[in-house]
N, CA, C and O atoms as CSV, one atom per row, in Angstrom:
chain,resi,resn,atom,element,x,y,z
A,1,MET,N,N,1.231,-0.722,0.421
A,1,MET,CA,C,-0.015,-0.240,0.326
A,1,MET,C,C,0.879,1.532,-0.222
A,1,MET,O,O,0.603,2.445,-1.000
A,2,GLY,N,N,1.870,1.247,0.629
A,2,GLY,CA,C,2.442,2.198,0.663
A,2,GLY,C,C,3.590,2.557,-1.214
A,2,GLY,O,O,4.266,3.453,-1.721
A,3,SER,N,N,3.304,1.714,-1.403
A,3,SER,CA,C,3.636,2.450,-2.996
A,3,SER,C,C,2.566,3.100,-3.628
A,3,SER,O,O,2.578,3.505,-4.790
A,4,LYS,N,N,1.822,3.171,-2.986
A,4,LYS,CA,C,0.668,3.501,-4.208
A,4,LYS,C,C,0.268,4.865,-3.319
A,4,LYS,O,O,-0.731,5.536,-3.579
A,5,ASN,N,N,1.065,5.129,-2.386
A,5,ASN,CA,C,1.329,6.385,-1.586
A,5,ASN,C,C,-0.205,6.560,-1.070
A,5,ASN,O,O,-0.818,7.581,-1.382
A,6,LEU,N,N,-0.752,5.655,-0.358
A,6,LEU,CA,C,-2.100,5.213,0.637
A,6,LEU,C,C,-1.250,5.453,2.162
A,6,LEU,O,O,-0.433,4.624,2.562
A,7,LYS,N,N,-1.658,6.983,3.087
A,7,LYS,CA,C,-1.574,6.963,3.911
A,7,LYS,C,C,-2.501,6.135,5.048
A,7,LYS,O,O,-1.874,5.436,5.843
A,8,ALA,N,N,-3.352,6.164,5.111
A,8,ALA,CA,C,-4.234,5.511,6.187
A,8,ALA,C,C,-5.739,5.173,5.272
A,8,ALA,O,O,-6.052,5.545,4.140
A,9,LEU,N,N,-6.266,4.578,5.968
A,9,LEU,CA,C,-7.466,3.795,5.542
A,9,LEU,C,C,-8.553,4.424,6.901
A,9,LEU,O,O,-7.972,4.887,7.882
A,10,ALA,N,N,-9.888,4.414,6.893
A,10,ALA,CA,C,-10.595,5.125,7.411
A,10,ALA,C,C,-11.726,4.346,7.044
A,10,ALA,O,O,-12.201,4.047,5.948
A,11,VAL,N,N,-12.144,4.006,8.574
A,11,VAL,CA,C,-13.384,2.891,7.875
A,11,VAL,C,C,-15.110,3.602,9.131
A,11,VAL,O,O,-15.277,4.141,10.225
A,12,ARG,N,N,-15.792,3.182,8.178
A,12,ARG,CA,C,-16.483,3.702,9.934
A,12,ARG,C,C,-18.403,3.154,9.260
A,12,ARG,O,O,-19.111,3.572,8.344
A,13,GLY,N,N,-18.623,1.752,10.623
A,13,GLY,CA,C,-20.017,1.223,10.427
A,13,GLY,C,C,-20.128,0.421,11.783
A,13,GLY,O,O,-19.183,0.136,12.517
A,14,GLU,N,N,-21.453,0.112,11.977
A,14,GLU,CA,C,-21.972,-0.106,12.989
A,14,GLU,C,C,-22.137,-1.795,13.194
A,14,GLU,O,O,-22.935,-2.168,14.055
A,15,GLN,N,N,-21.383,-2.821,12.404
A,15,GLN,CA,C,-20.808,-4.042,13.007
A,15,GLN,C,C,-20.721,-4.075,14.127
A,15,GLN,O,O,-20.652,-3.047,14.800
A,16,GLU,N,N,-20.700,-5.383,14.676
A,16,GLU,CA,C,-19.192,-5.443,16.086
A,16,GLU,C,C,-18.350,-6.635,15.379
A,16,GLU,O,O,-18.827,-7.636,14.845
A,17,ILE,N,N,-17.209,-6.345,15.482
A,17,ILE,CA,C,-16.510,-6.593,15.480
A,17,ILE,C,C,-15.838,-8.566,16.142
A,17,ILE,O,O,-15.724,-8.847,17.335
A,18,ALA,N,N,-15.597,-9.336,15.239
A,18,ALA,CA,C,-15.759,-10.694,16.080
A,18,ALA,C,C,-14.036,-10.665,16.068
A,18,ALA,O,O,-13.107,-10.174,15.428
A,19,VAL,N,N,-14.291,-11.514,17.193
A,19,VAL,CA,C,-12.957,-12.107,17.531
A,19,VAL,C,C,-12.761,-13.709,17.375
A,19,VAL,O,O,-13.299,-14.488,18.163
A,20,ALA,N,N,-12.170,-14.021,16.590
A,20,ALA,CA,C,-11.368,-15.662,15.772
A,20,ALA,C,C,-11.318,-16.347,17.307
A,20,ALA,O,O,-12.052,-17.320,17.484
A,21,ASP,N,N,-10.374,-15.821,18.569
A,21,ASP,CA,C,-10.029,-16.591,19.868
A,21,ASP,C,C,-10.361,-16.161,20.756
A,21,ASP,O,O,-9.246,-15.906,21.211
A,22,ASP,N,N,-11.307,-15.669,21.801
A,22,ASP,CA,C,-11.172,-15.397,22.403
A,22,ASP,C,C,-10.364,-15.483,23.263
A,22,ASP,O,O,-9.946,-14.421,23.723
A,23,ASP,N,N,-9.763,-16.939,23.884
A,23,ASP,CA,C,-9.490,-17.318,24.570
A,23,ASP,C,C,-8.046,-16.863,25.246
A,23,ASP,O,O,-7.604,-16.542,26.349
A,24,LYS,N,N,-7.297,-17.157,22.992
A,24,LYS,CA,C,-5.991,-16.353,23.310
A,24,LYS,C,C,-5.700,-14.410,23.518
A,24,LYS,O,O,-4.718,-13.721,23.795
A,25,LEU,N,N,-7.173,-14.129,23.199
A,25,LEU,CA,C,-7.141,-12.930,23.385
A,25,LEU,C,C,-7.054,-12.491,24.521
A,25,LEU,O,O,-6.563,-11.366,24.619
A,26,ASN,N,N,-7.343,-12.959,25.358
A,26,ASN,CA,C,-7.550,-12.941,26.860
A,26,ASN,C,C,-6.119,-12.839,26.792
A,26,ASN,O,O,-5.530,-11.765,26.668
A,27,LEU,N,N,-5.209,-14.675,26.924
A,27,LEU,CA,C,-4.057,-14.352,27.278
A,27,LEU,C,C,-3.017,-13.664,26.777
A,27,LEU,O,O,-1.929,-14.239,26.816
A,28,VAL,N,N,-3.085,-12.154,26.135
A,28,VAL,CA,C,-2.355,-11.506,25.302
A,28,VAL,C,C,-2.338,-10.551,25.960
A,28,VAL,O,O,-1.329,-9.958,26.340
A,29,LYS,N,N,-4.299,-10.068,26.344
A,29,LYS,CA,C,-4.339,-9.354,27.553
A,29,LYS,C,C,-4.114,-8.961,29.101
A,29,LYS,O,O,-4.045,-7.947,29.795
A,30,ASP,N,N,-4.036,-10.472,29.240
A,30,ASP,CA,C,-3.401,-10.574,30.622
A,30,ASP,C,C,-1.716,-10.527,30.627
A,30,ASP,O,O,-1.043,-10.209,31.607
A,31,ARG,N,N,-1.242,-10.878,29.442
A,31,ARG,CA,C,0.032,-10.940,29.406
A,31,ARG,C,C,0.338,-9.157,29.425
A,31,ARG,O,O,0.974,-8.862,30.437
A,32,ILE,N,N,0.148,-8.426,28.888
A,32,ILE,CA,C,0.230,-7.081,29.155
A,32,ILE,C,C,0.268,-6.487,29.963
A,32,ILE,O,O,1.227,-5.887,30.449
A,33,ARG,N,N,-1.533,-6.572,30.490
A,33,ARG,CA,C,-1.637,-5.842,31.531
A,33,ARG,C,C,-0.323,-6.153,33.032
A,33,ARG,O,O,-0.003,-5.201,33.745
A,34,LYS,N,N,0.229,-7.487,33.256
A,34,LYS,CA,C,0.988,-7.753,33.905
A,34,LYS,C,C,2.178,-6.860,33.960
A,34,LYS,O,O,2.565,-6.216,34.935
A,35,LYS,N,N,3.016,-6.949,32.054
A,35,LYS,CA,C,3.858,-6.108,32.513
A,35,LYS,C,C,3.377,-4.689,32.254
A,35,LYS,O,O,4.117,-4.344,31.332
A,36,ILE,N,N,2.634,-3.736,32.499
A,36,ILE,CA,C,2.182,-2.280,32.769
A,36,ILE,C,C,2.487,-2.801,34.173
A,36,ILE,O,O,3.622,-2.721,34.643
A,37,GLU,N,N,1.548,-3.291,34.779
A,37,GLU,CA,C,1.741,-3.435,36.400
A,37,GLU,C,C,2.473,-3.882,37.075
A,37,GLU,O,O,2.271,-3.895,38.289
A,38,ALA,N,N,3.731,-4.474,36.442
A,38,ALA,CA,C,5.195,-4.766,37.346
A,38,ALA,C,C,6.579,-4.112,37.320
A,38,ALA,O,O,7.713,-4.324,37.750
A,39,ASP,N,N,5.555,-2.733,36.217
A,39,ASP,CA,C,6.818,-1.977,36.631
A,39,ASP,C,C,7.066,-1.280,37.100
A,39,ASP,O,O,8.239,-0.908,37.139
A,40,GLY,N,N,5.480,-0.320,38.137
A,40,GLY,CA,C,5.375,0.524,39.019
A,40,GLY,C,C,4.829,1.781,38.032
A,40,GLY,O,O,3.858,2.380,38.494
A,41,ILE,N,N,5.137,2.068,37.240
A,41,ILE,CA,C,5.169,3.078,36.274
A,41,ILE,C,C,3.586,3.796,35.815
A,41,ILE,O,O,3.125,4.882,35.465
A,42,ALA,N,N,3.202,2.568,36.049
A,42,ALA,CA,C,1.515,2.448,35.457
A,42,ALA,C,C,0.975,3.304,36.374
A,42,ALA,O,O,0.453,4.349,35.986
A,43,GLN,N,N,1.066,2.759,38.590
A,43,GLN,CA,C,1.135,3.910,39.259
A,43,GLN,C,C,0.718,4.860,39.340
A,43,GLN,O,O,-0.246,5.487,39.779
A,44,ALA,N,N,2.206,4.987,38.489
A,44,ALA,CA,C,2.683,6.819,38.705
A,44,ALA,C,C,1.284,7.937,37.960
A,44,ALA,O,O,0.499,8.814,38.321
A,45,LEU,N,N,1.739,7.036,36.527
A,45,LEU,CA,C,1.041,7.342,35.736
A,45,LEU,C,C,-0.441,7.842,36.041
A,45,LEU,O,O,-1.007,8.925,35.891
A,46,HIS,N,N,-0.769,6.797,36.454
A,46,HIS,CA,C,-2.808,6.672,36.949
A,46,HIS,C,C,-2.325,8.313,38.256
A,46,HIS,O,O,-2.470,9.473,38.640
A,47,ASP,N,N,-1.871,7.349,38.306
A,47,ASP,CA,C,-2.080,8.680,40.469
A,47,ASP,C,C,-1.435,10.046,39.949
A,47,ASP,O,O,-1.956,10.922,40.640
A,48,TYR,N,N,-0.445,10.697,38.954
A,48,TYR,CA,C,-0.323,11.908,39.118
A,48,TYR,C,C,-0.257,12.295,37.117
A,48,TYR,O,O,0.377,13.309,36.825
A,49,GLY,N,N,-0.845,11.550,36.023
A,49,GLY,CA,C,-1.133,11.508,34.949
A,49,GLY,C,C,0.545,11.800,34.408
A,49,GLY,O,O,1.412,11.465,35.215
A,50,THR,N,N,0.889,12.254,33.413
A,50,THR,CA,C,1.680,11.974,32.365
A,50,THR,C,C,2.883,12.983,32.399
A,50,THR,O,O,3.983,12.991,31.847
A,51,ALA,N,N,2.040,14.095,33.535
A,51,ALA,CA,C,3.053,15.473,34.270
A,51,ALA,C,C,3.847,14.582,35.151
A,51,ALA,O,O,4.972,15.078,35.224
A,52,VAL,N,N,3.773,13.375,35.931
A,52,VAL,CA,C,4.683,12.806,36.152
A,52,VAL,C,C,6.126,12.741,35.536
A,52,VAL,O,O,6.983,12.012,36.035
A,53,LEU,N,N,6.323,13.383,34.636
A,53,LEU,CA,C,8.265,12.840,34.279
A,53,LEU,C,C,8.175,14.123,34.238
A,53,LEU,O,O,9.176,14.399,33.577
A,54,VAL,N,N,7.587,15.267,34.526
A,54,VAL,CA,C,8.365,16.176,34.747
A,54,VAL,C,C,9.796,16.943,35.202
A,54,VAL,O,O,10.776,17.531,34.744
A,55,ASN,N,N,9.124,16.458,36.539
A,55,ASN,CA,C,10.619,16.542,37.276
A,55,ASN,C,C,11.673,15.787,36.647
A,55,ASN,O,O,12.568,16.528,36.242
A,56,ILE,N,N,11.882,14.473,36.414
A,56,ILE,CA,C,12.600,13.739,36.471
A,56,ILE,C,C,13.142,14.065,34.857
A,56,ILE,O,O,14.305,13.774,34.575
A,57,ILE,N,N,12.294,14.648,33.877
A,57,ILE,CA,C,12.886,15.171,32.547
A,57,ILE,C,C,13.964,16.912,32.440
A,57,ILE,O,O,14.938,17.506,31.978
A,58,ASN,N,N,13.009,16.934,33.118
A,58,ASN,CA,C,13.540,18.817,33.948
A,58,ASN,C,C,15.249,18.302,34.144
A,58,ASN,O,O,16.181,18.341,33.341
A,59,GLU,N,N,15.155,17.640,36.096
A,59,GLU,CA,C,16.840,17.267,36.060
A,59,GLU,C,C,17.679,16.824,35.050
A,59,GLU,O,O,18.893,17.023,35.057
A,60,ASN,N,N,17.032,16.187,34.118
A,60,ASN,CA,C,18.714,15.626,32.934
A,60,ASN,C,C,17.816,16.565,32.049
A,60,ASN,O,O,16.679,16.176,32.316
A,61,TYR,N,N,17.739,17.288,31.408
A,61,TYR,CA,C,18.497,18.538,30.846
A,61,TYR,C,C,17.416,18.020,29.846
A,61,TYR,O,O,18.096,18.564,28.975
A,62,ILE,N,N,16.195,17.389,29.028
A,62,ILE,CA,C,15.723,17.061,28.112
A,62,ILE,C,C,14.011,17.281,27.925
A,62,ILE,O,O,13.312,16.816,27.025
A,63,LEU,N,N,13.616,18.079,28.990
A,63,LEU,CA,C,12.490,19.313,28.876
A,63,LEU,C,C,12.586,19.931,27.872
A,63,LEU,O,O,13.578,20.659,27.849
A,64,PRO,N,N,11.967,19.956,27.009
A,64,PRO,CA,C,11.520,20.761,25.429
A,64,PRO,C,C,11.163,22.173,26.291
A,64,PRO,O,O,10.161,21.949,26.970
A,65,THR,N,N,11.614,23.439,26.469
A,65,THR,CA,C,10.672,24.397,26.906
A,65,THR,C,C,11.110,25.723,26.329
A,65,THR,O,O,12.300,25.905,26.074
A,66,ASN,N,N,10.267,26.591,26.127
A,66,ASN,CA,C,10.471,28.170,25.325
A,66,ASN,C,C,10.633,27.838,23.864
A,66,ASN,O,O,11.579,28.226,23.179
A,67,ASN,N,N,9.318,26.853,23.304
A,67,ASN,CA,C,9.915,26.429,21.359
A,67,ASN,C,C,10.538,25.291,21.698
A,67,ASN,O,O,9.942,24.533,20.933
A,68,PHE,N,N,11.314,24.592,22.292
A,68,PHE,CA,C,12.548,24.387,22.048
A,68,PHE,C,C,14.110,24.642,22.330
A,68,PHE,O,O,15.101,23.913,22.339
A,69,GLN,N,N,13.855,26.139,22.578
A,69,GLN,CA,C,15.068,26.689,22.035
A,69,GLN,C,C,16.362,26.023,23.886
A,69,GLN,O,O,17.579,25.917,24.040
A,70,SER,N,N,15.382,25.821,24.634
A,70,SER,CA,C,15.957,24.777,26.218
A,70,SER,C,C,15.412,23.794,26.081
A,70,SER,O,O,14.472,23.403,25.389
A,71,ALA,N,N,16.388,23.165,27.162
A,71,ALA,CA,C,16.171,21.926,27.892
A,71,ALA,C,C,15.469,21.258,28.982
A,71,ALA,O,O,14.850,20.200,29.092
A,72,HIS,N,N,15.882,22.585,30.033
A,72,HIS,CA,C,15.525,23.005,31.180
A,72,HIS,C,C,14.928,24.387,32.003
A,72,HIS,O,O,15.533,25.455,31.911
A,73,PHE,N,N,14.243,24.314,32.448
A,73,PHE,CA,C,14.150,25.894,33.512
A,73,PHE,C,C,13.318,25.632,34.737
A,73,PHE,O,O,12.424,24.842,35.043
A,74,GLU,N,N,13.925,26.543,35.271
A,74,GLU,CA,C,13.433,26.560,37.401
A,74,GLU,C,C,12.160,26.105,37.582
A,74,GLU,O,O,12.059,25.067,38.235
A,75,GLY,N,N,10.873,26.760,37.053
A,75,GLY,CA,C,9.818,26.600,37.390
A,75,GLY,C,C,9.022,25.477,37.017
A,75,GLY,O,O,7.791,25.501,36.997
A,76,ALA,N,N,10.133,23.929,36.551
A,76,ALA,CA,C,9.526,22.804,36.095
A,76,ALA,C,C,8.332,22.353,37.350
A,76,ALA,O,O,7.243,21.855,37.066
A,77,GLU,N,N,8.826,22.662,38.865
A,77,GLU,CA,C,8.365,21.755,40.043
A,77,GLU,C,C,6.535,22.656,40.117
A,77,GLU,O,O,5.777,22.063,40.884
A,78,LYS,N,N,6.130,23.469,39.666
A,78,LYS,CA,C,5.339,24.178,39.391
A,78,LYS,C,C,4.526,23.189,38.413
A,78,LYS,O,O,3.389,22.956,38.825
A,79,VAL,N,N,4.825,22.648,37.372
A,79,VAL,CA,C,3.953,22.019,36.567
A,79,VAL,C,C,4.195,20.963,36.783
A,79,VAL,O,O,3.675,20.332,35.863
A,80,SER,N,N,4.691,20.273,37.456
A,80,SER,CA,C,5.078,19.192,37.900
A,80,SER,C,C,3.805,18.009,37.924
A,80,SER,O,O,2.883,18.704,37.497
A,81,GLY,N,N,3.338,16.940,38.115
A,81,GLY,CA,C,2.419,15.795,38.402
A,81,GLY,C,C,1.874,16.013,39.380
A,81,GLY,O,O,0.649,16.134,39.426
A,82,GLU,N,N,2.915,16.155,40.763
A,82,GLU,CA,C,2.993,16.280,41.692
A,82,GLU,C,C,2.279,17.312,42.533
A,82,GLU,O,O,1.518,17.073,43.470
A,83,THR,N,N,2.705,18.733,41.969
A,83,THR,CA,C,1.919,19.876,42.229
A,83,THR,C,C,0.526,19.453,42.019
A,83,THR,O,O,-0.288,19.142,42.889
A,84,ILE,N,N,0.251,19.507,39.864
A,84,ILE,CA,C,-1.057,19.078,40.068
A,84,ILE,C,C,-1.742,18.611,41.126
A,84,ILE,O,O,-2.374,19.285,41.939
A,85,LYS,N,N,-1.624,17.605,41.105
A,85,LYS,CA,C,-2.458,16.692,41.887
A,85,LYS,C,C,-2.685,17.396,43.148
A,85,LYS,O,O,-3.870,17.531,43.450
A,86,GLU,N,N,-1.619,17.982,44.130
A,86,GLU,CA,C,-2.328,18.513,45.155
A,86,GLU,C,C,-2.746,20.295,44.908
A,86,GLU,O,O,-3.318,21.141,45.594
A,87,THR,N,N,-2.194,20.274,43.735
A,87,THR,CA,C,-3.623,21.887,43.539
A,87,THR,C,C,-4.966,21.829,42.665
A,87,THR,O,O,-6.106,22.224,42.909
A,88,ILE,N,N,-4.397,21.183,41.547
A,88,ILE,CA,C,-6.028,21.238,40.699
A,88,ILE,C,C,-6.548,20.582,40.012
A,88,ILE,O,O,-7.179,20.826,38.983
A,89,PHE,N,N,-6.094,18.709,41.071
A,89,PHE,CA,C,-6.279,17.980,40.020
A,89,PHE,C,C,-8.174,17.440,40.399
A,89,PHE,O,O,-8.389,17.658,41.591
A,90,LYS,N,N,-9.205,16.956,39.818
A,90,LYS,CA,C,-10.120,16.624,40.179
A,90,LYS,C,C,-10.445,15.353,40.188
A,90,LYS,O,O,-11.023,14.699,41.056
A,91,LYS,N,N,-9.881,14.934,38.784
A,91,LYS,CA,C,-10.571,13.240,38.812
A,91,LYS,C,C,-9.067,12.850,37.988
A,91,LYS,O,O,-8.203,13.658,37.645
A,92,PRO,N,N,-9.059,11.264,37.783
A,92,PRO,CA,C,-8.420,10.920,36.014
A,92,PRO,C,C,-9.873,10.714,35.647
A,92,PRO,O,O,-11.018,10.603,36.087
A,93,LYS,N,N,-8.799,10.740,34.116
A,93,LYS,CA,C,-10.368,10.567,32.683
A,93,LYS,C,C,-9.279,9.888,31.840
A,93,LYS,O,O,-8.453,10.650,31.338
A,94,GLY,N,N,-9.141,8.496,31.594
A,94,GLY,CA,C,-8.587,8.386,30.562
A,94,GLY,C,C,-9.602,7.445,29.546
A,94,GLY,O,O,-10.775,7.103,29.699
A,95,CYS,N,N,-8.015,7.015,27.752
A,95,CYS,CA,C,-9.256,6.253,26.883
A,95,CYS,C,C,-9.606,5.018,27.201
A,95,CYS,O,O,-9.280,4.227,28.085
A,96,TYR,N,N,-10.368,5.011,26.264
A,96,TYR,CA,C,-12.141,4.144,26.499
A,96,TYR,C,C,-10.731,2.581,27.063
A,96,TYR,O,O,-9.581,2.382,26.671
A,97,ALA,N,N,-11.496,1.916,27.954
A,97,ALA,CA,C,-10.686,0.867,28.472
A,97,ALA,C,C,-9.555,0.541,28.627
A,97,ALA,O,O,-9.159,-0.617,28.501
A,98,CYS,N,N,-8.782,1.612,28.955
A,98,CYS,CA,C,-7.377,1.786,29.208
A,98,CYS,C,C,-7.103,1.369,30.870
A,98,CYS,O,O,-7.850,1.868,31.712
A,99,ILE,N,N,-6.146,0.558,31.239
A,99,ILE,CA,C,-5.502,0.430,32.314
A,99,ILE,C,C,-5.435,1.221,33.238
A,99,ILE,O,O,-5.733,1.414,34.417
A,100,VAL,N,N,-4.812,1.752,32.103
A,100,VAL,CA,C,-4.023,2.997,33.409
A,100,VAL,C,C,-4.529,4.415,33.932
A,100,VAL,O,O,-4.311,4.944,35.022
A,101,GLN,N,N,-5.350,4.930,32.725
A,101,GLN,CA,C,-6.245,6.587,32.956
A,101,GLN,C,C,-4.947,7.069,33.650
A,101,GLN,O,O,-4.721,7.342,34.829
A,102,CYS,N,N,-4.349,7.082,32.802
A,102,CYS,CA,C,-3.335,9.241,32.710
A,102,CYS,C,C,-3.213,10.495,32.267
A,102,CYS,O,O,-2.428,11.434,32.140
A,103,GLY,N,N,-4.791,9.970,32.003
A,103,GLY,CA,C,-5.517,11.550,31.650
A,103,GLY,C,C,-5.865,12.025,32.635
A,103,GLY,O,O,-5.921,11.203,33.550
A,104,ARG,N,N,-6.235,13.362,32.987
A,104,ARG,CA,C,-6.995,14.660,34.624
A,104,ARG,C,C,-7.757,15.123,33.840
A,104,ARG,O,O,-7.559,15.477,32.678
A,105,ILE,N,N,-8.987,15.145,34.664
A,105,ILE,CA,C,-9.763,16.558,34.830
A,105,ILE,C,C,-9.318,17.182,35.652
A,105,ILE,O,O,-9.221,16.538,36.696
A,106,HIS,N,N,-8.861,18.505,35.737
A,106,HIS,CA,C,-8.910,19.790,35.980
A,106,HIS,C,C,-9.651,20.780,36.909
A,106,HIS,O,O,-9.961,21.625,36.070
A,107,ASP,N,N,-9.929,21.041,37.575
A,107,ASP,CA,C,-10.294,22.644,37.919
A,107,ASP,C,C,-9.852,23.324,38.588
A,107,ASP,O,O,-9.553,23.353,39.782
A,108,PHE,N,N,-9.765,24.298,37.284
A,108,PHE,CA,C,-8.871,25.970,36.976
A,108,PHE,C,C,-10.330,27.046,37.613
A,108,PHE,O,O,-11.451,26.582,37.821
A,109,GLU,N,N,-10.111,27.874,37.733
A,109,GLU,CA,C,-10.719,29.081,38.592
A,109,GLU,C,C,-9.914,30.314,38.022
A,109,GLU,O,O,-8.726,30.625,38.114
A,110,GLY,N,N,-11.203,31.015,37.280
A,110,GLY,CA,C,-10.956,32.347,36.805
A,110,GLY,C,C,-10.534,32.038,35.196
A,110,GLY,O,O,-10.244,32.969,34.445
């Protein structure tokens, strides 16, 4: 398909997609879930959202700031996942059927 310069396919419909082998699918899902839960990152992402990485990335001078002109900034802790959870966090919200739920709903004033 790449040789035809096809970039994507879009499909629309209302019929359910049949699973060929439910048992194999469930084994794969269980294996993936165990890997996600084993390293502890999933829990941190669930608790603090993707902003949990801000401090780590900033400390290693790889946080793109100022329109990618810098890789570090002093106020990074003010936008970290930990600070956000303490100040404006309302509840987690993630992608459909995702076990991590790293998305966030926040309560902003003004």
